C-alpha positions as CSV (number, residue, x, y, z in Angstrom):
1,M,98.7,96.5,133.6
2,Y,96.3,99.4,133.2
3,S,93.6,100.3,135.7
4,A,89.9,100.0,135.0
5,R,89.8,103.8,135.0
6,Q,92.5,104.1,132.3
7,L,90.8,101.5,130.2
8,D,87.5,103.3,130.5
9,R,89.1,106.6,129.5
10,A,90.5,105.0,126.4
11,R,87.1,103.3,125.7
12,D,85.3,106.6,126.0
13,L,87.8,108.4,123.7
14,A,87.6,105.7,121.1
15,Y,83.8,106.1,121.0
16,R,84.0,109.9,121.0
17,H,86.4,110.2,118.1
18,S,85.5,107.2,115.9
19,G,82.2,105.7,117.1
20,I,84.0,102.4,117.9
21,T,82.4,100.5,120.8
22,L,84.8,98.5,122.8
23,G,83.1,96.3,125.4
24,D,84.5,94.9,128.6
25,N,85.6,91.8,126.7
26,K,88.1,94.1,124.8
27,D,90.3,95.0,127.7
28,V,93.3,93.0,126.5
29,M,93.0,94.7,123.0
30,I,92.7,98.1,124.6
31,S,95.8,97.4,126.7
32,N,97.7,96.4,123.6
33,R,96.6,99.6,121.8
34,L,97.6,101.7,124.8
35,D,101.1,100.1,124.7
36,K,101.2,101.0,121.0
37,L,100.1,104.6,121.7
38,K,102.8,105.0,124.3
39,R,105.4,103.9,121.7
40,S,104.0,106.2,119.1
41,L,104.2,109.2,121.4
42,N,107.5,108.1,123.0
43,S,106.0,108.4,126.5
44,D,105.3,106.0,129.4
45,D,102.8,108.2,131.1
46,I,99.5,106.9,129.8
47,D,97.4,109.3,132.0
48,A,99.3,112.3,130.6
49,I,98.7,111.0,127.1
50,L,95.0,110.4,127.6
51,A,94.7,113.9,129.1
52,L,96.2,115.4,126.0
53,V,93.8,113.4,123.8
54,E,90.9,114.5,125.9
55,N,92.0,118.1,125.4
56,G,92.2,117.7,121.6
57,H,95.8,116.8,121.0
58,H,97.1,113.7,119.0
59,I,93.6,112.8,117.9
60,E,94.8,111.4,114.5
61,I,97.4,109.3,116.2
62,F,94.9,108.0,118.8
63,V,92.3,107.1,116.1
64,S,95.0,105.4,114.0
65,T,96.0,103.4,117.0
66,F,92.5,102.3,117.9
67,T,91.1,101.5,114.5
68,T,91.3,98.0,113.1
69,N,92.5,97.7,109.5
70,K,92.3,94.0,108.7
71,T,91.8,93.6,104.9
72,N,93.2,92.0,101.8
73,F,92.6,91.9,98.1
74,F,89.3,90.4,97.0
75,R,88.1,89.6,100.5
76,E,84.7,87.8,100.2
77,T,85.2,87.2,96.5
78,F,81.5,86.5,95.9
79,H,80.8,90.3,96.1
80,F,83.3,91.0,93.3
81,D,81.8,88.2,91.3
82,D,78.4,89.8,91.7
83,L,79.8,93.3,90.8
84,K,81.3,91.9,87.6
85,E,78.5,89.6,86.5
86,R,75.4,91.6,87.5
87,V,76.1,95.2,88.3
88,V,78.7,96.1,85.7
89,K,77.1,93.9,83.1
90,Q,73.7,95.7,83.5
91,A,75.4,99.1,83.4
92,I,77.2,98.2,80.1
93,E,74.0,96.8,78.6
94,S,72.0,99.9,79.5
95,N,74.9,102.3,78.6
96,Q,74.8,103.8,82.1
97,P,77.7,105.2,84.1
98,L,78.5,103.7,87.6
99,K,79.3,105.8,90.6
100,I,80.7,103.7,93.5
101,Y,81.4,104.5,97.1
102,C,83.7,102.4,99.3
103,S,83.0,103.6,102.9
104,A,85.9,101.8,104.7
105,A,88.9,102.0,102.4
106,S,91.5,100.9,105.0
107,T,94.9,100.4,103.2
108,G,93.3,100.3,99.8
109,E,93.0,96.6,98.9
110,E,89.2,96.8,98.6
111,P,89.0,99.9,96.4
112,Y,91.7,98.5,94.1
113,S,89.8,95.2,94.0
114,I,86.7,97.1,92.9
115,L,88.6,98.8,90.1
116,M,90.2,95.6,88.9
117,T,86.8,93.9,88.8
118,I,85.4,96.7,86.6
119,E,88.4,96.6,84.3
120,E,88.1,92.8,83.9
121,A,84.4,93.2,83.2
122,N,85.1,95.7,80.5
123,R,87.5,93.3,78.9
124,E,85.3,90.3,79.3
125,Y,82.2,91.9,77.8
126,K,84.2,93.6,75.1
127,T,82.4,96.9,75.7
128,A,83.6,99.3,78.3
129,L,81.3,101.1,80.8
130,S,80.4,104.6,79.5
131,S,82.1,106.0,82.5
132,Y,82.7,105.1,86.2
133,S,84.1,106.7,89.3
134,L,85.1,105.4,92.7
135,L,85.3,107.4,96.0
136,A,87.0,105.6,98.9
137,T,87.0,107.0,102.4
138,D,88.3,106.1,105.9
139,I,88.7,107.8,109.2
140,D,92.4,106.9,109.6
141,L,94.8,109.2,107.7
142,D,97.7,106.7,108.0
143,V,95.9,104.0,106.1
144,L,94.7,106.4,103.5
145,K,98.3,107.4,102.9
146,H,99.2,103.8,102.5
147,A,96.2,103.3,100.1
148,S,97.3,106.4,98.0
149,S,100.8,105.0,97.7
150,G,99.5,101.8,96.1
151,I,102.4,99.8,97.4
152,Y,102.0,96.4,99.1
153,E,103.9,93.4,100.3
154,W,103.0,90.2,98.5
155,N,103.9,86.7,99.3
156,K,104.8,84.4,96.3
157,N,102.4,81.7,97.7
158,A,99.4,84.0,98.2
159,D,96.3,83.1,96.3
160,D,93.9,86.0,97.1
161,F,93.3,86.9,93.4
162,P,90.4,85.1,91.8
163,S,91.1,83.1,88.6
164,W,89.6,85.8,86.4
165,I,92.0,88.5,87.5
166,K,95.4,89.0,85.7
167,P,97.5,90.7,88.4
168,A,100.3,91.6,85.9
169,E,97.8,94.0,84.2
170,Y,97.5,96.0,87.3
171,F,100.7,95.8,89.3
172,K,104.4,96.4,88.9
173,R,106.4,93.9,90.8
174,R,109.9,94.0,92.3
175,A,111.9,91.9,94.7
176,H,111.4,92.6,98.4
177,P,114.5,94.2,99.9
178,T,114.6,91.9,103.0
179,K,112.1,89.0,102.6
180,E,113.1,86.2,100.2
181,D,109.6,84.9,99.6
182,D,107.9,88.3,99.3
183,Y,107.5,90.8,96.5
184,L,106.7,94.5,96.7
185,I,103.9,95.2,94.2
186,K,102.7,98.7,93.2
187,V,99.4,99.5,91.6
188,K,99.9,100.8,88.1
189,D,99.1,104.5,87.4
190,H,96.2,103.9,85.1
191,L,94.3,102.2,87.9
192,M,95.4,104.6,90.7
193,R,94.0,107.5,88.6
194,K,90.5,106.0,88.8
195,V,90.0,106.3,92.6
196,R,89.8,109.3,94.9
197,F,90.7,108.7,98.6
198,D,89.4,111.0,101.2
199,Q,89.0,111.1,105.0
200,M,85.5,110.7,106.5
201,N,84.1,109.6,109.8
202,L,81.0,107.4,109.4
203,M,79.7,108.7,112.7
204,S,79.5,112.3,111.3
205,V,76.0,113.7,111.7
206,S,75.6,114.1,108.0
207,Y,77.5,113.0,104.9
208,P,78.8,115.3,102.1
209,F,76.9,113.5,99.4
210,K,73.7,114.1,97.5
211,S,70.6,112.0,97.9
212,E,70.7,109.0,95.6
213,E,74.3,109.8,94.4
214,F,75.7,106.3,94.2
215,D,74.9,103.2,92.2
216,V,76.9,101.0,94.5
217,V,77.9,101.3,98.2
218,F,80.5,99.0,99.8
219,C,80.2,99.0,103.6
220,R,81.9,95.8,104.6
221,N,83.3,94.6,107.9
222,V,83.2,98.0,109.5
223,L,79.7,98.1,111.1
224,I,80.7,95.3,113.5
225,Y,82.8,97.8,115.4
226,F,79.7,100.0,116.2
227,N,76.8,99.3,118.6
228,Q,73.5,98.5,117.0
229,D,72.0,102.0,117.3
230,D,75.0,103.5,115.6
231,Q,74.9,100.7,112.9
232,N,71.3,101.7,112.1
233,A,72.2,105.4,112.0
234,I,75.1,104.8,109.6
235,L,73.1,102.5,107.4
236,K,70.3,105.0,107.1
237,K,72.7,107.8,106.1
238,L,74.4,105.5,103.5
239,F,71.0,104.4,102.2
240,R,70.0,107.9,101.4
241,T,73.0,108.2,99.1
242,L,72.1,105.0,97.2
243,K,70.0,105.2,94.1
244,L,66.8,103.1,93.8
245,G,67.9,99.9,92.3
246,G,71.4,100.4,93.6
247,T,73.4,97.8,95.4
248,L,74.6,97.7,99.0
249,Y,77.4,95.2,99.9
250,L,77.7,94.4,103.6
251,G,80.3,92.2,105.5
252,H,79.7,88.5,106.1
253,S,78.4,89.1,109.7
254,E,76.5,92.3,109.1
255,S,72.8,92.9,108.2
256,P,70.7,95.7,106.9
257,L,68.8,95.9,110.3
258,E,66.0,98.4,110.1
259,L,66.4,98.7,106.4
260,A,65.4,95.1,105.7
261,P,61.9,96.0,104.4
262,Y,63.4,98.5,101.9
263,V,65.9,96.1,100.2
264,E,65.8,92.9,98.3
265,R,68.5,90.3,99.1
266,C,70.1,89.1,95.9
267,G,73.1,87.1,97.2
268,Q,75.2,86.6,100.3
269,N,75.0,90.0,102.1
270,I,74.1,91.7,98.8
271,F,71.1,94.0,98.9
272,V,69.3,96.0,96.2
273,K,67.4,99.1,97.3
274,T,63.8,98.7,96.3
275,K,62.2,101.8,98.0
276,E,63.2,104.8,100.0
277,Y,63.5,104.8,103.8
278,L,61.1,107.5,105.1
């Protein structure tokens, strides 16, 4: 068991380095993460570990331990349906490029789902986009390394891919070395070359992007880890990077908050920017 003081120190460090807000109802989770932190640093002295983090050591390990990276391919499939059937189709018809930002890349399933969606749209509409690019960022370097490798475990009985996706077009498959019902799948090079992974903290004071740089912004299932003031601040910074008429995708339990008057809802947590936030 950890003392209230130790839990509070961890809570404060999590907020300081990632912006994640961990309420009193998260004490069990914090305790589990502290256990993991001790194993990672091969030490049982949690006070000494927290002191090191407070003094600027092991920040990346601490952040990696305390961030949540639950994801899968084509999570909330309706967003990818909309991307294919509305956003990409409009860009093809108007012969316009698409620039997309995925703000919480995690281990890479979401960015690769975005790319597969675009590739399938190109095939379906028999006319490819004039050009497109995808930037995917995360605060956690460990998950970004995983994403960059493009290698995943896959169960034979999994059904995460929508019916319009042909996984064999995008993955190489081989037997899992230890699990009979699982495969290892690796994203093919032609898809991996279309995404750039980079580290970024959404709590940064400013973002390294131009105003109205992106046509599409994915910010899904990450705002829930921040308090409402920080959610608003993040959304406003992301909003400035989104073009007028651009699309913002949020997670199923998230909302545009103070940006509501500046967007038009066009689907389940799908928002189109209609005017600038001043």
